[in-house]
LUMVO-413006 format. One record per residue: residue in three letters; x negated, y, z negated of N, C-alpha, C in turn. Coordinates in steps of 0.02 Angstrom, whole numbers, padded with zeros to 5 digits, always signed. Each point is the difference from the previous one (the first is absolute). Layout:
REM LUMVO-413006
ALAXYZXYZXYZ
...
REM end
This chain:
REM LUMVO-413006
ARG-00053-00060-00012+00052+00046+00013-00054+00087-00019
ASP+00019+00028+00083-00048+00080+00002+00049+00051-00014
ILE-00033+00043-00069+00057+00065+00005-00060+00043-00011
ALA+00044+00052+00059-00055+00041+00013-00002+00075-00075
ILE-00043+00024+00018-00019+00044-00058+00044+00076-00010
SER+00008+00012+00065+00053+00057-00001+00037+00017+00060
ALA+00029+00065+00043+00062-00007+00051-00063+00017+00065
GLN+00019-00011+00038-00040+00026+00071+00008+00056+00024
GLY-00058+00031+00013-00009+00065+00028-00036+00022+00071
PRO+00002+00051+00008-00002+00006+00077-00069+00012+00030
LEU-00014-00031+00060-00082-00024+00001-00015+00062+00042
ILE-00083+00005+00002-00015+00045+00022-00071-00038+00045
PHE-00004+00008+00068-00039-00019+00032-00075+00036+00010
PRO-00042-00016-00037-00080+00044+00007-00031-00021+00075
ALA-00032+00056+00014-00049-00006+00078-00035-00085-00014
PRO-00032-00033+00061-00026-00059+00001-00072+00020-00023
CYS-00027-00034-00051-00081+00018-00013-00054-00028+00058
PRO-00039+00026+00016-00053-00010+00057-00039-00077-00033
GLY-00021-00008+00055-00096-00048-00001+00022-00046-00045
GLY+00032-00070+00015+00002-00047-00036+00048-00002-00070
MET+00034+00054+00024+00055+00010-00083+00077-00007+00034
ILE+00033-00011-00048+00079-00003-00003+00037+00044-00047
SER+00037+00030-00003+00017+00034-00038+00085-00019-00041
VAL+00004-00015-00049+00055-00046-00039+00033+00030-00040
VAL+00059+00011+00031+00071+00030-00048+00016-00043-00056
VAL+00014+00025-00067+00020-00072-00063+00039+00037-00006
CYS+00074-00016-00026+00078-00007-00019-00001-00008-00049
ASN+00022+00027-00081+00045-00053-00024+00066+00016+00015
VAL+00042-00032-00045+00073+00003+00017+00016+00075-00051
GLY-00025+00031-00024+00032+00068-00043-00039+00054+00047
GLY-00024-00007+00060+00006+00070+00042-00086+00039-00020
ASP-00039-00057-00040-00068+00032+00018-00030-00035+00045
SER-00066+00015+00029-00043-00009+00060-00050-00002-00010
ILE-00052-00043+00034-00062+00060-00014-00029-00036+00080
ASP-00053+00052+00015-00031-00012+00072-00072-00041-00013
LEU-00002-00062+00019-00097-00013-00006-00038-00004+00078
ASP-00047+00008-00003-00053-00005+00081-00044-00071-00050
MET+00027-00063+00040-00026-00071-00005-00040-00024+00098
HIS-00072-00024-00047-00014-00040+00043+00030-00044+00061
SER-00004-00021+00026+00030-00030+00046+00016-00083+00003
ASP-00060+00003-00048-00003-00066-00007+00021-00013-00064
SER+00011+00056-00029+00038-00025-00080+00049-00062+00002
THR+00014-00029-00058+00066-00032-00005+00011+00003-00035
VAL+00081-00019-00007+00068+00035-00072-00021-00013-00062
ARG-00056-00035-00023-00001-00010-00056-00073+00069-00007
ALA-00025+00021+00031-00028+00062-00005+00039+00076+00006
LEU+00053-00008+00010+00041+00019+00007+00023+00048-00063
LYS+00046-00064-00032+00006-00028-00061-00054+00025-00048
ASP-00043-00006+00001-00059+00024-00053-00006+00075-00004
LYS+00021+00042+00065+00000+00063+00012+00070+00023-00047
LEU+00044-00042+00010+00070+00025-00010-00007+00009-00094
ALA-00030-00066-00019-00013+00004-00061-00015+00035-00045
ARG-00069+00035+00037-00019+00058-00026+00045+00057-00019
HIS+00046+00019+00042+00030+00057+00020+00056-00018-00032
TRP+00038-00047+00006+00063+00001-00016+00001-00052-00075
SER-00045-00008-00039-00007-00049-00057+00026-00054+00012
VAL+00030-00055+00042+00057-00041+00013-00077-00050+00011
PRO-00018-00073-00043-00046-00053+00015+00019-00023+00084
PRO-00061-00016+00035+00031-00061+00057+00036-00031+00016
LYS+00011-00033-00047+00027-00071-00010+00066+00009-00008
TYR+00027+00094-00039+00084-00006+00005+00007+00018+00058
GLN-00038+00032+00071+00016+00043+00042+00022-00030+00059
GLN+00035-00004+00006+00036-00035+00073+00031+00066+00066
LEU-00057-00005+00061+00002+00040+00053+00027-00030+00060
VAL+00081+00061+00011+00020-00051+00048-00012+00049+00074
HIS+00009+00003+00032+00009+00014+00060+00044-00012+00062
GLY+00035+00038+00026+00046-00012+00029+00044-00081-00031
ALA+00005-00027+00024+00048-00084-00054-00057-00049-00015
SER-00066+00009+00015-00052-00043-00010-00032+00041-00076
VAL-00014-00068-00052-00017+00018-00065-00088-00025+00026
LEU-00035+00056-00022-00077-00007+00043-00040-00064-00056
GLU-00055-00025+00029-00036-00032-00056-00051+00007-00019
ASP-00042-00018-00063-00071+00053-00025-00022-00020+00077
SER-00031-00062+00034-00046-00002+00027+00020+00030+00080
ASP+00057+00038+00006+00015+00024+00064-00040+00057+00013
CYS-00016+00022+00074-00040+00041-00002+00032+00071+00029
LEU-00002+00046-00030+00024+00032+00018+00010+00041+00055
ALA-00040+00015+00053-00014+00014+00073+00066-00035+00058
SER-00005-00081-00036+00040-00048+00038+00080+00040+00005
ARG-00001+00037-00055+00088+00018-00005+00026+00060+00025
CYS-00063+00022+00018+00001+00073+00058+00032-00015+00040
ALA+00041+00052+00024+00039+00010+00076-00063+00046+00041
SER-00004-00024+00053-00052+00076+00027+00048+00042+00008
GLU+00062+00032-00006+00023+00059+00011+00034+00025-00051
ALA-00003-00031-00057+00016+00027-00087-00071+00031+00007
PRO+00001+00077-00028-00028+00037-00042-00034-00035-00082
ALA+00034-00043-00038-00028-00025-00041+00053-00049-00022
LEU-00046-00032-00030+00032-00084-00032+00037+00005-00043
GLN+00073-00001-00002+00043+00020-00071+00023-00054-00031
VAL-00019+00004-00069-00004-00076-00034+00036+00026-00065
THR+00066-00028-00030+00027+00012-00077-00025-00045-00045
MET-00006+00009-00052+00001-00013-00069+00024-00001-00028
VAL+00026-00095-00017+00050-00011-00073-00041-00049-00031
VAL+00021+00003-00062-00016-00040-00049+00027-00060-00014
SER-00048-00073-00002+00022-00063-00007+00017+00004-00064
LEU+00051-00021-00029+00036-00036-00071-00017-00067-00011
GLU+00013-00011+00069-00010-00112-00007-00098+00011-00024
VAL-00002+00027+00021-00099-00014-00018-00005+00022-00089
VAL+00033+00033-00009+00019+00018-00071+00020-00070-00014
ARG+00060-00021+00009+00028-00058-00041-00035-00083+00009
ARG-00043+00005+00051-00029-00056-00005-00065+00014-00035
GLU-00058+00060-00011-00033+00016-00059+00030-00026-00077
LEU+00057+00025+00004+00029-00006-00079+00027-00070-00011
GLU+00001-00048+00057+00028-00072-00023-00057-00040+00009
SER-00045+00023+00019-00056-00038+00011-00028-00043-00061
GLY+00027+00052-00049-00031-00057-00076-00084+00032-00017
SER-00029+00035+00057-00075+00004-00041-00001+00065-00031
PHE-00019-00009-00060-00007+00059-00055-00043+00046+00040
LEU-00043+00014+00037-00053+00040+00026+00062+00036+00059
ARG-00001-00033+00047+00041+00014+00065+00086+00048-00034
GLN+00029-00032-00056+00045+00041-00031-00028+00069-00024
VAL-00050-00011-00045-00033+00072-00002-00031+00052+00049
GLY-00017-00030+00052-00007+00032+00053+00055+00039+00031
THR+00048-00043+00021+00072+00011+00030+00025+00066-00045
LEU-00013-00012-00082+00029+00073-00022-00024+00054+00009
ALA-00087-00019-00014-00019+00066+00035-00019+00034+00037
SER+00031-00040+00071+00003+00030+00065+00075+00021-00006
LEU+00043-00026-00034+00074+00031+00001-00001+00069-00030
GLY-00035+00023-00052-00024+00056-00020-00032+00048+00039
GLU-00007-00013+00040-00038+00039+00063+00062+00009+00054
VAL+00028-00046+00007+00058+00025+00056+00038+00014-00048
GLY+00029+00002-00056+00033+00042-00038+00001+00080+00024
GLN+00060+00041-00050-00017+00047-00012-00001+00025+00113
GLU+00040-00040+00033+00006+00042+00059+00068+00009+00002
GLY+00048-00025-00057+00070+00035+00018+00041-00080+00020
SER-00028-00044+00023+00025-00072+00002+00062-00016-00021
GLY+00071+00012+00024+00048-00023-00046+00022-00081+00017
ALA-00022-00020+00072+00012-00052-00006-00065-00066-00034
ALA-00047+00036-00020-00045-00040-00019+00030-00009-00089
LEU+00028+00040-00014+00003+00037-00069+00048-00056-00010
ALA+00045-00015+00024+00073-00054+00015-00032-00055-00009
PHE-00057-00022+00039-00005-00075+00006-00023-00021-00042
VAL-00048+00036-00055-00040-00019-00060+00041+00006-00059
CYS+00027+00042-00004+00076-00011-00033+00045-00054+00004
GLY+00003-00009+00056+00027-00082+00014-00045-00052-00044
LEU-00069+00016+00032-00035-00054-00048+00017-00006-00075
LEU+00024+00046-00050+00000-00016-00042+00079-00050-00029
GLU+00019-00031+00057+00031-00063+00005-00013-00052+00014
ASP-00069+00006+00027-00030-00062+00019-00067-00014-00072
GLU+00011-00076-00039-00015-00043-00039-00065+00014-00004
SER-00047-00003+00048-00053-00018+00030-00044+00065+00006
LEU+00032+00040+00028-00027+00075+00015+00026+00056-00053
ARG+00027-00045-00035+00065+00100-00044-00087+00037-00058
PHE-00072-00047-00012-00037+00020-00040-00037+00065+00065
ALA-00013-00013+00041-00031+00036+00051+00034+00047+00028
ALA+00060-00013+00008+00075+00036+00027-00011+00076-00054
VAL-00004-00015-00046-00014+00034-00077-00042+00066+00022
ARG-00049-00046-00004-00089+00047+00002+00014+00041+00080
ALA+00033-00037+00057-00011+00045+00059+00044+00052+00005
LEU+00059+00017-00031+00039+00047-00028-00043+00064-00024
ALA-00012-00022-00044-00063+00051-00031-00039+00029+00061
ALA-00036-00031+00036-00048+00027+00069+00043+00047+00044
LEU+00074-00035+00006+00048+00043+00061-00007+00043-00009
VAL+00037+00030-00051+00028+00085-00010-00032+00017-00056
PRO+00041+00061-00013-00050+00061-00063+00064-00013-00049
ARG-00014-00025-00047+00057+00024-00057+00054+00057+00029
GLY+00072-00028-00024+00050+00058+00028+00000-00025+00046
ASP+00003-00043+00059+00009-00008+00046+00078-00033-00007
PRO+00050+00043+00033+00063-00010-00028+00031-00056+00055
GLN-00036-00039+00052+00040-00040+00041-00005-00067-00030
ALA-00107+00011-00054+00001-00053-00032+00035-00004-00051
LEU+00011+00045-00029+00040-00001-00061+00065-00026-00019
GLU+00036-00002+00074+00069-00023+00014-00021-00071+00018
LEU-00033-00034+00047-00005-00071+00034-00027-00017-00090
VAL-00029-00005-00042-00020-00016-00063+00049-00015-00039
ALA+00026+00067-00031+00087+00000-00013+00028-00046-00013
ARG+00009-00023+00084+00074-00050+00034-00021-00066-00038
ARG-00078-00007-00018-00001-00068-00015-00014-00010-00061
LEU+00002+00049-00035+00016+00003-00097+00068-00055-00035
GLY+00053+00013+00048+00059-00043+00001+00003-00066+00018
HIS-00072-00037+00044+00004-00047+00025+00023-00080-00037
ALA+00030-00041+00036+00026-00057-00057-00057-00035-00037
GLU-00074-00003+00050-00074-00033-00022-00013+00044-00071
GLU-00012-00035-00042-00042+00043-00064-00077+00023+00027
LEU-00043-00047+00056-00057+00029+00016-00007+00059+00049
VAL+00053-00015+00039+00014+00066+00060+00001+00066-00063
ARG+00051-00008-00055+00013+00052-00034-00057+00057-00047
GLU-00024-00075-00020-00063+00012-00030-00072+00040+00062
ALA-00010-00023+00081-00051+00036+00003+00049+00057+00011
ALA+00065-00001+00024+00016+00088+00012-00022+00025-00062
VAL+00021-00003-00059-00025+00024-00054-00087+00045-00017
GLU-00030-00055+00047-00086+00000-00002+00009+00065+00073
ALA+00042-00010+00035-00020+00058+00063+00023+00045-00019
LEU+00050+00017-00037+00029+00056-00005-00045+00033-00032
SER-00041-00010-00054-00046+00036-00043-00085-00006+00037
LEU+00024-00018+00059-00060+00030+00036+00017+00039+00073
VAL+00060+00008+00016+00034+00074+00043+00026+00042-00015
ALA+00012-00010-00069+00049+00052-00046-00063+00047-00011
ALA+00029+00079-00012-00062+00028-00014+00025-00015-00090
ARG-00078+00042-00039+00003-00001-00065+00068+00055-00025
GLY+00045-00033-00041+00033+00059-00048+00066-00001+00052
ASP+00018-00042+00087+00051+00013+00034+00059-00041-00060
ARG+00067+00056-00010+00019-00007-00031+00066-00062+00030
PRO+00013-00011+00069+00052-00033+00018-00043-00073-00004
SER-00053+00005+00003-00026-00067+00004-00006-00023-00095
LEU-00028+00059-00024+00004-00030-00099+00044-00048+00006
ALA+00079+00025+00015+00072-00018-00032+00006-00065+00046
LEU-00017-00013+00057-00002-00066+00040-00046-00050-00048
LEU-00047+00025-00036-00034-00048-00045+00031-00012-00048
GLY+00023+00063-00036+00035-00011-00064+00048-00038-00010
GLY+00032-00004+00079+00076-00052+00004-00010-00068+00007
ILE-00054+00000+00034-00034-00065+00015-00039-00042-00070
ALA-00012+00048-00062-00048-00030-00047+00054-00047-00033
GLU+00082+00010+00027+00045-00030-00042+00003-00063+00050
ASP-00027-00025+00049+00005-00067+00041+00001-00043-00027
GLU+00043-00068+00031+00032-00034-00046-00068-00063+00001
SER-00063+00008+00061-00061-00031-00020-00049+00039-00036
PRO-00054-00049-00072-00022+00017-00016-00077+00034+00025
ARG-00013-00008+00055-00079+00016+00038+00042+00041+00040
VAL+00059+00028+00012+00005+00051+00046+00014+00044-00045
ARG+00035+00001-00078+00002+00052-00036-00091+00022-00015
ARG-00048-00038-00018-00059+00018-00030-00039+00021+00050
ALA+00027-00019+00100-00043+00054+00046+00036+00075-00022
ALA+00060-00010-00023+00030+00054+00011-00030+00069-00049
LEU-00015-00042-00054-00049+00035-00081-00062+00024+00024
GLU-00025-00069+00023-00067+00027+00051-00011+00059+00041
ALA+00060+00010+00060-00009+00057+00036+00023+00058-00045
LEU+00059+00002-00036-00002+00061-00035-00052+00031-00037
SER-00043-00026-00037-00074-00009-00033-00041+00056+00053
ARG-00004-00024+00070-00028+00022+00060+00015+00067+00015
MET+00062-00008+00003+00038+00054+00023+00013+00077-00018
ALA+00049-00013-00056+00017+00038-00037-00062+00053-00033
GLU+00009+00060-00037-00036+00031-00032-00015+00004-00063
ARG-00044-00008-00045+00005-00012-00080+00053+00047-00029
GLY+00044-00014-00033+00069+00045-00026+00091-00005+00035
ASP-00025-00039+00072+00074+00007+00016+00027-00051-00040
ALA+00079+00025-00010+00027-00014-00040+00039-00034+00036
GLY+00011-00021+00044+00051-00054+00042-00042-00065+00010
ALA-00055-00008+00006-00059-00043+00018+00007-00034-00087
VAL-00014+00040-00032-00021-00012-00105+00052-00022+00000
ALA+00076+00026+00000+00047-00052-00004+00008-00048+00023
ALA-00013-00021+00058+00009-00057+00052-00049-00061-00031
ALA-00062+00015-00019-00070-00045-00013+00050-00016-00087
GLY+00001+00068-00034+00037-00030-00071+00056-00050-00019
ALA+00058+00019+00073+00064-00056-00009-00041-00086+00027
ARG-00052+00008-00008-00011-00080+00036-00071-00035-00060
LEU+00002+00028-00079-00028-00011-00057+00029-00060-00033
GLY+00058-00001+00038+00044-00059-00026+00012-00045+00050
ASP-00023-00015+00055-00010-00041+00054+00008-00077-00028
ALA+00012-00050+00009+00027-00063-00014-00101-00027+00048
ALA-00008+00012+00021-00080-00014+00039-00045+00037-00007
ALA-00041-00037-00047-00059+00035-00032-00034+00049+00035
ASP-00024-00030+00064-00033+00045+00039+00022+00056+00035
VAL+00081-00005-00029+00028+00075+00053-00011+00050-00081
ARG-00016-00020-00043-00003+00039-00083-00054+00028+00021
TRP-00056-00032+00006-00074-00018+00019-00006+00071+00040
ALA+00042-00002+00058-00007+00052+00037+00026+00074-00013
ALA+00063-00006-00044+00021+00055-00024-00047+00032-00037
VAL-00029-00029-00053-00055+00024-00047-00048+00036+00044
ARG-00030-00049+00048-00051+00058+00021+00035+00039+00037
ALA+00057+00005+00027+00001+00075+00057+00016+00045-00066
LEU+00043-00001-00045+00013+00050-00058-00082+00027-00037
ALA-00044-00050+00007-00084+00045+00004-00018+00051+00041
LEU+00037-00010+00076-00048+00040+00038+00076+00059+00014
LEU+00046-00004-00042+00054+00045+00027+00034+00045-00047
ALA-00017-00039-00067+00041+00043-00045-00015+00056-00035
GLY-00007+00051-00016-00009+00076-00017-00076-00012-00072
THR-00051+00028-00014-00014-00020-00058+00052+00021-00047
GLY-00027-00026-00070+00044+00017-00059+00085-00005+00014
ASP+00006-00052+00053+00079-00035-00006+00041-00024-00054
GLU+00014-00004-00065+00016-00021-00048+00048-00046+00029
GLU+00075-00002+00041+00021-00050+00018-00044-00063+00019
VAL-00046+00033+00066-00016-00079+00031-00037-00007-00065
LEU-00057+00024-00024-00034-00034-00051+00017-00041-00047
GLY+00068+00012+00002+00029-00032-00048+00018-00076+00007
ARG-00010+00011+00079+00074-00070+00046-00087-00041+00013
ILE-00050+00019+00003-00059-00029+00004-00018-00022-00057
GLY-00002+00039-00021-00028-00035-00082+00061-00070-00018
ILE+00032-00005+00021+00040-00070-00018-00010-00040+00049
CYS-00040+00007+00053-00021-00051+00036-00053-00040-00008
LEU-00028+00058-00057-00049-00053-00068+00018-00047-00021
SER+00059-00015+00012+00034-00053-00048+00019-00068+00063
ASP-00034+00010+00056+00048-00038+00061-00014-00053-00011
CYS+00057-00071+00010-00017-00056+00005-00048-00033+00063
SER-00054+00057+00051-00028-00007+00022-00058+00027+00010
TRP-00083-00048-00004-00048+00049-00016-00017+00051+00049
LEU+00037-00014+00071-00026+00050+00052+00032+00047-00011
VAL+00077-00008-00056+00025+00088+00010-00023+00040-00056
ARG-00034-00052-00061-00042+00021-00057-00063+00042+00016
HIS-00056-00035+00038-00058+00044+00051+00027+00061+00014
ALA+00062-00022+00052+00007+00090+00038-00005+00050-00034
ALA+00066-00038-00069+00030+00072-00039-00062+00015-00039
ALA-00071-00033-00036-00051+00030-00030-00032+00038+00039
ASP+00007-00018+00072-00048+00034+00045+00020+00065+00021
ALA+00065+00024-00004+00054+00036+00029-00014+00057-00032
LEU+00005-00013-00082+00020+00058-00037-00052+00037-00024
PRO-00038+00005+00021-00080+00054-00001+00008+00054+00064
HIS+00038-00044+00062+00031+00066+00037+00058+00034-00007
VAL+00040-00008-00034+00064+00020-00025-00003+00047-00062
SER-00044-00017-00050+00006+00032-00069-00067+00055+00016
ALA+00032+00057-00061-00080+00032-00005-00038-00025-00025
HIS-00075+00015+00017-00055-00009-00044+00035-00004-00071
GLY-00038-00087-00049+00019+00003-00049+00049+00031-00040
ASP+00056-00025+00031+00071+00006-00030-00001-00055-00049
PRO+00001+00026-00072+00013-00021-00048+00052-00074+00009
GLU+00063+00003+00017+00046-00046+00013-00041-00054+00023
VAL+00001+00028+00072-00036-00068+00059-00042-00023-00049
VAL-00057+00046-00017-00050-00069-00049+00007-00029-00057
ALA+00055+00004-00016+00041-00032-00028+00009-00062+00001
LEU+00034+00022+00030+00054-00056+00068-00047-00076+00015
LEU-00072+00043+00042-00028-00049+00022-00047-00037-00061
VAL-00019+00018-00045-00020-00007-00053+00038-00054-00052
LYS+00059+00001-00008+00049-00076-00016+00000-00058+00042
HIS+00013+00048+00068-00009-00063+00054-00029-00052+00005
LEU-00090+00029-00011-00060-00031+00020+00003-00044-00067
ASP+00026+00012-00071+00002-00050-00032+00029-00057+00008
ASP+00051+00019+00045+00065-00074-00008-00003-00041+00065
GLU-00042+00046+00048-00030-00045+00068-00032-00055+00000
ASP+00021-00061+00026-00044-00061-00001-00029-00013+00071
ASP+00007+00040+00053-00048-00003+00053-00061+00038+00005
CYS-00046-00050+00021-00070+00067+00010+00003+00054+00034
SER+00057-00044+00062-00021+00082+00080+00020+00041-00015
VAL+00075+00013-00063+00042+00050-00021-00023+00046-00041
SER-00057-00046-00056-00002+00027-00059-00070+00054+00049
ALA-00060-00039+00042-00039+00051+00021+00050+00070+00037
ALA+00036-00015+00013+00035+00069+00052+00016+00032-00046
ILE+00028-00014-00077+00029+00058-00034-00074+00039-00035
GLU-00051-00049-00011-00046+00027-00040-00042+00053+00073
ASP-00011-00003+00044+00024+00034+00059+00036+00055-00007
ALA+00053+00004+00021+00032+00071-00030-00011+00022-00056
LEU-00002-00029-00060-00044+00038-00080-00046+00027+00022
ALA-00033+00004+00042-00063-00001-00008+00004+00084+00063
ARG+00036-00027+00062+00030+00086+00039+00031+00043-00025
LEU+00036-00034-00047+00046+00057-00062-00053+00045-00046
SER-00047-00025-00009-00019+00021-00061-00091+00024+00033
GLY-00024-00011+00081-00043+00034-00014-00031+00043+00016
PRO-00056+00033+00007+00009+00072+00008-00008+00043+00053
ASP+00027-00036+00028+00023+00033+00091+00075+00019-00005
GLY+00036-00020-00065+00064+00006+00027+00046-00023+00030
SER+00028+00048+00088+00038-00022+00023-00008-00060+00080
ASP+00047-00038-00001-00013-00038+00036+00044+00018+00053
ASP-00040+00035+00060+00032+00031+00047-00017-00021+00066
THR-00027-00075-00006-00024-00051+00061+00072-00005+00047
GLY+00049+00000-00028+00036+00012+00057+00028-00079+00027
SER-00038-00040-00015+00026-00093+00012-00003-00022-00058
ALA+00041-00060-00018+00010-00050-00035-00072-00064+00023
ASP-00026-00004-00067-00052-00052+00025+00007-00073-00001
REM end
């Protein structure tokens, strides 16, 4: 399946090139054109290499069309020139079938190379390419690669990308919804209110893995102190799934404002959670939210240190006490360990 990168514009014919040279006019379907002087014995591949430097489209994704014919890399350009024509006229389209084959190859190196190349092809405004990659969110074998490709194809805040991804937040399959949440966090602008509202809603999804993905996305996209994001994360502290409660605590560590008494109290309760992972996250989160040296938080940590029987949680509590009482004071790193 071959998708053109934009809409065709008018051709402009240059004068023929003298002395063993031919003139080539290449248009993409968006109306952009470029006039190139090529040696008469140059191949189509040599022309693609030049186009790659001008239009940042890697040669393997280029498909050059002359009339009704697709040119092969080994074709000689001169063999395609009509004697009466002032220039060889060629149209370039982007072949997404090549992209699919690379992503389906199963080779990690080839997939990484394809995604890197997509980053070069991206920003060309290809709505068809964007729709193609969004469709791969529903492909079990290519879902992960598609999420990464989206970040390369469009700038954050691209309205078409946001619409295509948002449609899949309600997909029947939980893995598609999870991939859509991850994709949304990569294509939406940080602090984008509609996107944050979508994530807050999907944090209540029936699937624990989707709820966790939504909380992790919220922690990356929302600004610290965002009341809506804090409320969405706080609502999941009592979730039936331990890994969702863990994600909620970590999100609050990144989102709650310093000294937020309500959040501190709710994280403090998590020090008694039945899951050691949640208790560990709570110990780590408290220094991120409390004021330095807060005596109530310090006393709470000391109490739970005495009661804690898991060595890793005890170590986390000791580390939290050290951060709260150290000479440096603030813990403004902006990230939870």
